[in-house]
Backbone as a chain_set.jsonl record, in Angstrom:
{"seq": "XXXXXXXXXXXXXXXXXXXXXXXXXXXXXXXXXXXXXXXXXXXXXXXXXXXXXXXXXXXXXXXXXXXXXXXXXXXXXXXXXXXXXXXXXXXXXXXXXXXXXXXXXXXXXXXXXXXXXXXXXXXXXXXXXXXXXXXXXXXXXXXXXXXXXXXXXXXXXXXXX", "coords": {"N": [[221.428, 205.387, 55.585], [218.938, 206.616, 55.336], [217.967, 205.531, 52.905], [217.824, 202.908, 53.366], [215.631, 202.754, 55.28], [213.507, 204.181, 53.707], [213.435, 202.0, 51.908], [212.323, 199.905, 53.416], [209.929, 200.997, 54.434], [208.623, 201.228, 51.925], [208.644, 198.519, 51.23], [206.754, 197.729, 53.276], [204.524, 199.153, 52.5], [203.755, 198.168, 50.053], [203.251, 195.441, 50.999], [200.914, 196.014, 52.458], [199.27, 197.15, 50.581], [198.943, 194.668, 48.938], [197.807, 192.912, 50.711], [195.424, 194.1, 51.099], [194.193, 193.777, 48.626], [193.942, 191.007, 48.303], [191.607, 188.478, 47.754], [188.448, 188.428, 49.73], [187.031, 186.001, 52.08], [183.904, 184.643, 51.127], [180.947, 184.165, 52.62], [178.31, 183.486, 51.779], [175.552, 181.564, 51.656], [173.27, 178.758, 52.446], [173.278, 177.385, 55.565], [173.627, 174.598, 57.91], [173.512, 173.354, 61.089], [175.731, 171.124, 62.264], [175.32, 168.879, 64.594], [176.786, 167.105, 66.281], [179.297, 167.938, 66.034], [179.303, 170.446, 66.965], [179.654, 172.47, 69.877], [178.168, 173.783, 72.621], [179.097, 174.516, 75.134], [178.221, 175.228, 78.644], [175.725, 175.972, 77.869], [172.298, 175.098, 76.511], [172.548, 172.779, 73.998], [171.28, 173.531, 70.73], [168.45, 172.067, 69.111], [168.282, 172.541, 66.385], [169.759, 174.691, 64.056], [169.716, 176.879, 61.582], [171.268, 178.827, 59.261], [171.137, 181.479, 56.979], [172.987, 183.182, 54.764], [173.71, 186.112, 53.199], [176.032, 187.733, 51.43], [176.946, 190.63, 50.014], [179.026, 192.621, 48.495], [180.383, 194.691, 50.724], [178.535, 194.241, 52.944], [177.239, 192.073, 54.763], [174.513, 189.858, 55.38], [172.817, 188.204, 57.827], [170.734, 185.599, 58.503], [169.092, 183.989, 61.003], [167.701, 180.866, 62.159], [166.818, 179.163, 64.811], [166.228, 176.272, 66.789], [164.992, 175.353, 70.078], [164.292, 172.821, 72.37], [161.69, 172.788, 70.919], [161.003, 175.44, 70.831], [161.286, 178.178, 68.771], [163.573, 180.657, 67.748], [164.227, 183.627, 65.999], [166.574, 185.441, 64.234], [167.898, 188.257, 62.69], [170.757, 189.65, 61.573], [173.044, 192.372, 60.565], [176.206, 192.589, 59.357], [179.161, 194.711, 58.572], [181.77, 194.091, 56.503], [183.95, 195.687, 56.135], [184.833, 196.828, 58.572], [183.332, 198.781, 59.506], [180.862, 199.985, 61.897], [178.12, 198.147, 62.94], [174.76, 198.108, 63.975], [172.55, 196.335, 65.721], [169.989, 194.284, 66.971], [170.012, 191.776, 69.473], [168.737, 189.108, 70.954], [166.655, 190.664, 71.798], [168.104, 192.837, 72.823], [170.077, 195.937, 72.499], [172.926, 195.916, 70.457], [176.308, 196.615, 69.357], [178.337, 195.915, 66.684], [181.665, 195.161, 65.219], [183.563, 194.418, 62.49], [186.485, 192.695, 61.643], [189.203, 191.566, 59.418], [191.161, 188.519, 59.499], [193.541, 187.335, 58.055], [191.908, 184.939, 56.021], [189.918, 184.624, 57.698], [187.052, 185.891, 59.568], [186.509, 188.26, 61.855], [184.417, 189.039, 64.361], [183.473, 191.409, 66.657], [181.569, 192.058, 69.183], [179.425, 194.061, 71.231], [177.089, 193.995, 73.737], [174.282, 195.199, 75.638], [172.528, 193.758, 78.346], [169.184, 193.024, 79.507], [169.444, 194.037, 82.134], [171.121, 196.02, 81.997], [173.781, 195.146, 81.87], [177.075, 194.63, 80.575], [177.708, 192.584, 77.744], [180.32, 190.954, 76.106], [181.137, 189.618, 72.878], [183.339, 187.723, 70.917], [183.562, 186.734, 67.952], [184.944, 184.1, 65.561], [184.794, 183.703, 62.289], [185.1, 180.906, 60.078], [185.854, 179.301, 56.892], [185.818, 176.01, 55.663], [188.555, 174.572, 53.671], [187.281, 173.618, 51.32], [185.042, 175.128, 51.196], [182.529, 174.01, 52.184], [182.053, 173.587, 54.819], [181.205, 175.587, 57.649], [182.69, 177.166, 60.336], [181.945, 178.627, 63.36], [183.276, 180.226, 66.129], [183.191, 181.282, 69.232], [183.683, 183.55, 71.76], [182.448, 184.707, 74.702], [181.887, 186.983, 77.146], [181.035, 187.92, 80.376], [179.722, 189.611, 83.248], [179.616, 187.461, 84.938], [181.574, 185.887, 84.172], [183.399, 183.811, 81.658], [182.652, 182.071, 78.456], [183.285, 179.765, 75.959], [182.063, 178.788, 72.778], [181.252, 176.552, 69.974], [179.998, 176.527, 66.767], [179.21, 174.362, 64.14], [178.697, 174.111, 60.856], [177.158, 172.598, 58.035], [177.223, 173.455, 54.543], [174.193, 173.614, 52.59], [172.94, 172.048, 49.777], [172.071, 173.791, 46.709], [168.738, 174.633, 46.027], [167.114, 173.586, 48.118]], "CA": [[220.287, 204.846, 56.42], [217.575, 207.042, 54.782], [217.587, 204.713, 51.813], [217.186, 201.441, 54.099], [214.335, 203.298, 55.854], [212.718, 204.204, 52.394], [213.153, 200.624, 51.433], [211.668, 199.366, 54.468], [208.662, 201.551, 54.229], [208.093, 200.782, 50.574], [208.216, 197.142, 51.446], [205.49, 197.655, 54.18], [203.293, 199.69, 51.839], [203.491, 197.049, 49.218], [202.68, 194.389, 51.645], [199.68, 196.306, 52.873], [198.442, 197.069, 49.487], [198.717, 193.258, 48.508], [196.881, 192.242, 51.622], [193.943, 194.592, 50.893], [193.828, 193.183, 47.293], [193.44, 189.583, 48.382], [190.039, 188.227, 47.882], [188.16, 188.001, 51.307], [186.064, 184.899, 52.103], [182.528, 184.963, 50.968], [180.151, 183.211, 53.538], [177.153, 183.326, 51.335], [174.738, 180.164, 51.357], [172.321, 178.235, 53.62], [174.148, 176.428, 56.445], [172.748, 173.71, 58.658], [174.325, 172.896, 62.176], [176.101, 169.717, 62.592], [174.966, 168.939, 65.87], [177.882, 166.463, 67.065], [180.502, 168.602, 65.937], [179.24, 171.747, 67.911], [179.791, 172.583, 71.212], [177.6, 175.206, 73.316], [179.459, 174.643, 76.597], [177.251, 175.13, 79.467], [174.326, 176.435, 77.142], [171.771, 174.083, 75.95], [172.842, 172.517, 72.421], [170.132, 173.677, 70.051], [167.834, 170.808, 68.289], [168.651, 172.859, 64.936], [170.287, 175.878, 63.706], [169.865, 177.1, 60.174], [171.661, 180.284, 58.771], [171.042, 181.884, 55.541], [173.953, 184.439, 54.709], [173.854, 186.698, 51.858], [176.933, 188.72, 51.375], [176.956, 191.584, 48.798], [180.131, 193.623, 48.712], [180.837, 194.728, 52.33], [177.475, 193.909, 53.636], [176.829, 190.698, 55.195], [173.121, 189.82, 56.158], [172.943, 186.676, 58.52], [169.395, 185.315, 59.261], [169.322, 182.551, 61.832], [166.553, 180.234, 62.82], [167.396, 178.314, 65.94], [165.088, 175.661, 67.684], [165.438, 174.612, 71.301], [163.084, 172.303, 72.938], [160.339, 173.077, 70.215], [160.954, 176.855, 70.695], [162.016, 178.664, 67.734], [164.035, 181.943, 67.588], [164.716, 184.098, 64.598], [167.467, 186.723, 64.313], [168.445, 188.935, 61.506], [172.022, 190.48, 61.903], [173.996, 192.919, 59.595], [177.684, 193.054, 59.737], [180.04, 195.261, 57.474], [183.074, 193.45, 56.47], [184.913, 196.667, 56.009], [185.111, 197.316, 59.706], [182.064, 199.801, 59.879], [180.079, 199.576, 62.998], [176.543, 197.78, 62.568], [173.916, 198.238, 65.138], [171.557, 195.257, 65.749], [169.02, 193.774, 68.109], [170.392, 190.514, 69.758], [167.893, 188.647, 72.09], [165.905, 191.908, 72.322], [168.904, 193.862, 73.433], [170.837, 196.447, 71.603], [174.159, 195.412, 70.198], [176.917, 197.085, 68.329], [179.489, 194.884, 66.153], [182.654, 195.742, 64.328], [184.382, 193.313, 61.989], [187.993, 192.902, 60.905], [189.827, 190.311, 58.768], [192.562, 188.07, 60.12], [193.463, 186.514, 56.866], [190.733, 184.495, 55.489], [188.968, 184.501, 58.954], [186.43, 187.137, 59.689], [186.421, 188.336, 63.334], [183.266, 190.044, 64.782], [183.457, 191.914, 68.237], [180.187, 192.592, 69.417], [179.149, 194.558, 72.631], [175.569, 194.185, 73.953], [173.787, 195.488, 76.795], [171.363, 192.907, 78.703], [167.882, 193.745, 80.133], [169.804, 194.551, 83.375], [172.003, 196.959, 81.699], [175.1, 194.694, 81.86], [177.549, 194.498, 79.023], [178.059, 191.336, 77.184], [181.157, 191.051, 74.912], [181.426, 188.539, 72.267], [184.358, 187.802, 70.092], [183.221, 185.486, 67.059], [185.655, 183.895, 64.551], [184.242, 182.698, 61.186], [185.976, 180.164, 59.12], [185.46, 178.276, 56.03], [186.983, 174.919, 55.347], [189.346, 174.871, 52.358], [186.393, 173.182, 50.199], [183.871, 176.066, 51.277], [181.373, 173.239, 52.608], [181.856, 173.679, 56.317], [181.397, 176.846, 58.132], [182.869, 177.051, 61.669], [181.877, 179.811, 64.092], [183.656, 180.017, 67.517], [182.626, 182.476, 69.836], [184.191, 183.756, 73.17], [181.393, 185.285, 75.395], [182.467, 187.404, 78.485], [179.836, 188.572, 81.035], [180.183, 189.935, 84.721], [179.568, 186.237, 85.878], [182.553, 184.845, 83.622], [183.229, 183.676, 80.183], [182.335, 180.829, 77.871], [183.597, 179.493, 74.734], [181.213, 178.059, 71.935], [181.639, 176.429, 68.626], [178.926, 176.206, 65.829], [179.902, 173.878, 62.923], [177.423, 174.099, 59.846], [177.424, 172.215, 56.519], [176.527, 174.064, 53.348], [173.276, 172.811, 51.964], [172.96, 172.065, 48.483], [171.026, 174.783, 46.283], [167.361, 173.974, 45.656], [166.648, 172.897, 49.231]], "C": [[218.987, 205.32, 55.973], [217.24, 206.173, 53.661], [217.115, 203.38, 52.288], [215.903, 201.859, 54.606], [213.181, 203.376, 54.699], [212.457, 202.81, 51.953], [212.179, 199.862, 52.28], [210.218, 199.798, 54.301], [207.947, 201.174, 53.05], [207.688, 199.54, 50.534], [206.804, 196.998, 52.328], [204.272, 198.187, 53.328], [202.912, 198.612, 50.756], [202.897, 195.884, 49.715], [201.397, 194.754, 52.03], [198.713, 196.425, 51.58], [197.903, 195.61, 49.027], [197.686, 192.509, 49.3], [195.468, 192.851, 51.454], [193.438, 194.183, 49.488], [193.362, 191.823, 47.318], [191.966, 189.481, 48.388], [189.642, 187.72, 49.329], [187.105, 186.733, 51.028], [184.764, 185.358, 51.957], [181.719, 183.827, 51.716], [178.918, 182.774, 52.881], [176.742, 181.735, 51.322], [173.796, 179.916, 52.582], [173.285, 177.156, 54.271], [173.292, 175.806, 57.611], [173.743, 173.242, 59.652], [174.617, 171.471, 62.104], [176.23, 169.386, 63.96], [176.189, 168.177, 66.833], [178.971, 166.92, 66.753], [180.586, 170.055, 66.639], [179.193, 171.49, 69.33], [179.308, 173.883, 71.942], [178.09, 175.236, 74.826], [178.442, 174.357, 77.63], [175.808, 175.491, 79.038], [173.879, 175.15, 76.506], [172.087, 174.058, 74.332], [171.351, 172.772, 71.777], [169.675, 172.262, 69.338], [168.348, 171.122, 66.664], [169.037, 174.195, 64.935], [170.498, 175.973, 62.15], [170.098, 178.515, 59.93], [171.633, 180.441, 57.288], [172.085, 183.166, 55.465], [173.875, 184.942, 53.331], [174.951, 187.826, 52.222], [177.124, 189.361, 49.963], [178.084, 192.669, 49.235], [180.47, 193.596, 50.138], [179.705, 194.174, 53.497], [177.261, 192.558, 53.727], [175.548, 190.338, 56.1], [173.1, 188.256, 56.574], [171.438, 186.383, 59.211], [169.542, 183.768, 59.731], [167.928, 182.124, 62.287], [167.124, 179.041, 63.734], [166.166, 177.737, 66.769], [165.811, 175.033, 68.784], [164.509, 174.282, 72.101], [161.739, 172.645, 72.2], [160.194, 174.626, 70.3], [161.819, 177.493, 69.866], [162.459, 180.221, 67.8], [164.643, 182.294, 66.504], [165.542, 185.312, 64.83], [168.034, 187.076, 62.903], [169.553, 189.904, 61.763], [172.592, 191.085, 60.577], [175.297, 193.26, 60.15], [178.222, 193.788, 58.413], [181.429, 194.754, 57.548], [184.24, 194.421, 56.255], [185.363, 197.325, 57.443], [184.255, 198.343, 60.262], [181.417, 199.138, 60.995], [178.569, 199.198, 62.434], [175.876, 197.721, 63.963], [172.823, 197.205, 64.924], [170.842, 195.066, 66.919], [169.383, 192.275, 68.272], [169.556, 189.996, 70.952], [167.102, 189.805, 72.752], [166.724, 193.075, 72.996], [169.727, 194.586, 72.324], [172.329, 196.078, 71.557], [175.101, 195.994, 69.077], [178.274, 196.186, 68.046], [180.302, 195.718, 65.336], [183.402, 194.66, 63.903], [185.797, 193.678, 61.623], [188.31, 191.409, 60.474], [191.166, 189.925, 59.241], [192.759, 187.178, 59.243], [192.312, 186.3, 56.099], [189.402, 184.426, 56.476], [188.252, 185.979, 59.205], [186.032, 187.166, 61.113], [185.21, 189.484, 63.718], [183.37, 190.265, 66.36], [182.106, 192.56, 68.281], [179.958, 193.073, 70.86], [177.698, 194.86, 72.673], [175.364, 194.513, 75.464], [172.664, 194.593, 77.1], [170.367, 193.789, 79.295], [168.233, 194.525, 81.24], [170.971, 195.754, 83.176], [173.618, 196.627, 81.86], [175.82, 194.367, 80.731], [178.091, 193.173, 79.036], [179.216, 191.556, 76.073], [181.379, 189.727, 74.264], [182.488, 188.712, 71.176], [184.092, 186.67, 69.155], [184.32, 185.475, 66.063], [184.987, 182.976, 63.46], [185.177, 182.292, 60.211], [185.486, 179.232, 58.36], [186.476, 177.182, 55.88], [187.4, 175.101, 53.848], [188.169, 174.444, 51.092], [185.158, 174.143, 50.128], [182.583, 175.335, 51.742], [181.142, 173.398, 54.06], [182.229, 175.216, 56.757], [181.496, 176.76, 59.686], [182.828, 178.492, 62.221], [182.304, 179.551, 65.516], [183.567, 181.269, 68.013], [183.15, 182.441, 71.33], [183.455, 184.87, 73.756], [182.034, 185.672, 76.728], [181.346, 188.169, 79.082], [180.496, 188.843, 82.344], [180.403, 188.725, 85.403], [180.733, 185.391, 85.192], [182.519, 184.934, 82.092], [182.995, 182.296, 79.756], [182.915, 180.841, 76.494], [182.556, 178.539, 74.034], [181.795, 177.806, 70.509], [180.279, 175.877, 67.844], [179.482, 175.813, 64.502], [178.548, 173.614, 62.032], [177.945, 173.481, 58.577], [176.469, 172.983, 55.609], [175.566, 173.239, 52.804], [173.377, 173.005, 50.482], [171.892, 173.111, 47.81], [169.989, 173.928, 45.862], [166.533, 173.37, 47.07], [165.805, 174.029, 49.965]], "O": [[217.984, 204.627, 56.141], [216.028, 206.086, 53.459], [216.181, 202.784, 51.752], [214.974, 201.133, 54.251], [212.129, 202.741, 54.77], [211.314, 202.473, 51.644], [211.27, 199.223, 51.752], [209.364, 198.952, 54.037], [206.769, 200.822, 53.111], [206.632, 199.224, 49.985], [205.914, 196.209, 52.012], [203.152, 197.695, 53.461], [201.74, 198.249, 50.661], [202.083, 195.276, 49.02], [200.582, 193.832, 51.984], [197.597, 195.906, 51.534], [196.717, 195.379, 48.791], [196.887, 191.7, 48.828], [194.461, 192.171, 51.65], [192.232, 194.281, 49.262], [192.513, 191.425, 46.52], [191.224, 190.287, 48.949], [190.257, 186.873, 49.977], [186.505, 186.551, 49.969], [184.404, 186.373, 52.554], [181.873, 182.65, 51.39], [178.392, 181.746, 53.308], [177.53, 180.84, 51.017], [173.611, 180.711, 53.504], [173.907, 176.285, 53.663], [172.393, 176.435, 58.17], [174.788, 172.749, 59.227], [173.707, 170.672, 61.881], [177.307, 169.626, 64.507], [176.476, 168.609, 67.95], [179.908, 166.274, 67.222], [181.625, 170.684, 66.838], [178.762, 170.467, 69.861], [179.963, 174.923, 71.876], [177.504, 175.937, 75.651], [177.801, 173.309, 77.546], [174.845, 175.316, 79.784], [174.64, 174.291, 76.06], [171.936, 175.013, 73.569], [170.36, 172.252, 72.288], [170.532, 171.429, 69.044], [168.713, 170.247, 65.879], [168.63, 174.897, 65.86], [171.308, 175.27, 61.547], [169.288, 179.363, 60.304], [172.071, 179.596, 56.508], [171.858, 184.126, 56.202], [173.98, 184.171, 52.378], [174.794, 188.656, 53.117], [177.407, 188.715, 48.954], [177.964, 193.426, 50.199], [180.812, 192.552, 50.693], [179.977, 193.793, 54.636], [177.097, 191.902, 52.699], [175.538, 190.493, 57.322], [173.318, 187.311, 55.815], [171.084, 186.881, 60.28], [169.927, 182.762, 59.134], [167.112, 182.932, 62.734], [167.808, 178.119, 63.289], [165.305, 178.435, 67.303], [166.853, 174.386, 68.688], [163.819, 175.154, 72.629], [160.723, 172.774, 72.883], [159.172, 175.082, 69.787], [163.028, 177.454, 70.093], [161.531, 181.022, 67.916], [165.482, 181.575, 65.961], [165.147, 186.162, 65.629], [168.541, 186.254, 62.139], [169.229, 191.013, 62.187], [172.621, 190.384, 59.566], [175.515, 193.99, 61.117], [177.766, 193.489, 57.31], [182.159, 194.959, 58.518], [185.395, 193.998, 56.2], [186.17, 198.255, 57.457], [184.431, 198.754, 61.409], [181.387, 197.911, 61.092], [177.975, 199.892, 61.609], [176.474, 197.303, 64.954], [172.192, 197.279, 63.87], [171.136, 195.748, 67.901], [169.12, 191.513, 67.341], [169.77, 190.575, 72.017], [166.92, 189.909, 73.965], [166.216, 194.034, 73.577], [170.055, 193.959, 71.317], [172.929, 195.944, 72.623], [174.727, 195.878, 67.91], [179.076, 195.829, 68.909], [179.902, 196.757, 64.811], [183.918, 193.924, 64.744], [186.167, 194.82, 61.348], [187.862, 190.375, 60.97], [192.113, 190.699, 59.382], [192.22, 186.091, 59.455], [191.719, 187.228, 55.549], [188.231, 184.237, 56.145], [188.856, 187.04, 59.044], [185.327, 186.279, 61.594], [185.234, 190.649, 63.321], [183.344, 189.332, 67.163], [181.681, 193.429, 67.519], [180.397, 192.311, 71.722], [177.12, 195.677, 71.955], [176.141, 194.156, 76.35], [171.774, 194.539, 76.251], [170.539, 194.98, 79.556], [167.605, 195.554, 81.489], [171.577, 196.276, 84.112], [174.509, 197.472, 81.953], [175.207, 193.79, 79.832], [178.738, 192.657, 79.948], [178.98, 192.353, 75.166], [181.762, 188.772, 74.94], [182.533, 189.774, 70.555], [184.414, 185.561, 69.581], [184.736, 186.552, 65.636], [184.689, 181.795, 63.639], [185.925, 183.052, 59.596], [184.766, 178.352, 58.83], [187.695, 177.342, 55.946], [186.714, 175.664, 52.996], [188.262, 174.99, 49.992], [184.344, 174.051, 49.209], [181.543, 175.993, 51.708], [179.984, 173.33, 54.474], [183.196, 175.877, 56.378], [180.53, 176.338, 60.322], [183.484, 179.409, 61.729], [181.706, 178.663, 66.122], [183.825, 182.27, 67.344], [183.05, 181.425, 72.017], [183.761, 186.002, 73.379], [182.651, 184.833, 77.384], [180.734, 188.996, 78.404], [181.624, 188.42, 82.596], [181.201, 188.69, 86.339], [180.889, 184.238, 85.594], [181.902, 185.748, 81.406], [183.112, 181.379, 80.569], [183.02, 181.917, 75.905], [182.188, 177.543, 74.656], [182.587, 178.558, 69.941], [179.619, 174.932, 68.274], [180.097, 176.605, 63.788], [177.552, 173.024, 62.45], [179.037, 173.803, 58.107], [175.263, 173.14, 55.804], [175.934, 172.108, 52.487], [173.856, 174.035, 50.006], [170.831, 173.25, 48.418], [170.146, 172.785, 45.433], [165.455, 172.78, 46.989], [165.226, 173.779, 51.023]]}, "num_chains": 1, "name": "protein.A"}
């Protein structure tokens, strides 16, 4: 019985080591929203969204420029893909994010407090297409008023733009 248990433990350990050594997805690049494939639910669909992502090691810097009805919003967010907590400001509010990998998919769980002190929870899933040219971010946002699901689909821009 002990030898079977040792074999099972060894197999689990080897599987964990193999999973840790698998290359993780790199989201670096300049990404532009594909409007007709994106869905913002009850929220206003932006006129444009451009994201510049720089991923170096476990640090992922996300610079987003979003335009809605001629008004432009800019955000700069940092995530750590090793699961470390990152503290950012989202829409003028303090937010705490933690990431984890689900295969090649990066999951980002963010808790934000709005101006009224109410908690907003977001769970984002970042996925690249097999050819690495399409980035899809799906978001499940939960507030005291309920929840909503959003989808942002972006195409990678060619270098030099």
